[in-house]
N, C-alpha and C positions, 0 to 999 in steps of 0.2 A: 897580787903576790903578797903573801902575809910576811910580816917581819918574823924572824926566828924567835920563838918563845912567846908569841902573842897570839893566842888562839882567837882573839876577838876581831882581828883584822878583816876576816871574811864574813863576819856575821850578817851584815846586810845582804850580801849576795846569797849566802846560804838560805836566809829567810825568804828571799824573792823566789829562788828556785824551788824551795819547798812549797810555797803558795802556788806557783805555776804548775808543778806536778799534781798537787792535790785538787786544785780547782779546774784545771783544764786538760792536761795530758791524760790522766787516768780516766777521765770521763768521756773521752771521744776517741774515735778510730778514724785516722786519715788514710785515704787510699794512695796519695802521692806525696812526695817530699814537698812539693810546692804548696799543697793543701795544708800540710802541717805547718810550714813556714808562715803562711798567711793567717792561720788560726793563732799561732803564738804571737804574731805581730799585732793581730786584732786584740788579743787579750791584753797585751802590754799597753797599746795606745788608746784603746777604747774603754777598757775596764780598770786595769790596775792603777794607771796613772791618774786619770781625772775623777774616777768614781769612788774608788775604794778609800775608806778612811783609814788612816795610819796612826797607830798608838804613839809613835815618836813625834807626831805632829800635833799632839794634844787632841786626837780624834777629829782633825780637820781633814777635809778633802785636800789633796795636793794642790788643786787649782785655787782653792781658797787660801791656802798658805801662801802661795806665790803671790796672789793679789795683795794680801796683807803685807808681804815684803816690799812689793812695789810702792804701796801707799806710804809705808814707813820711810822708804828711801826718798820719796818725793816730799816728805815732811807733812803729810796730811794727816 
């Protein structure tokens, strides 16, 4: 839920759904709701999260950014 008068509150969500529609939904046709659900889940868990580089992360993979955060927290 965005705060009143702040259009940037939903920017991350809007960006994600734009990518999801552009890269997955408009390119495939699913025969059942379950097939569509599994396809979207696979996109999120197998591609979007670990493989896709993100500008806000300094073009790092999300897994790499998380690894760096863990190492920093451990003081390594």
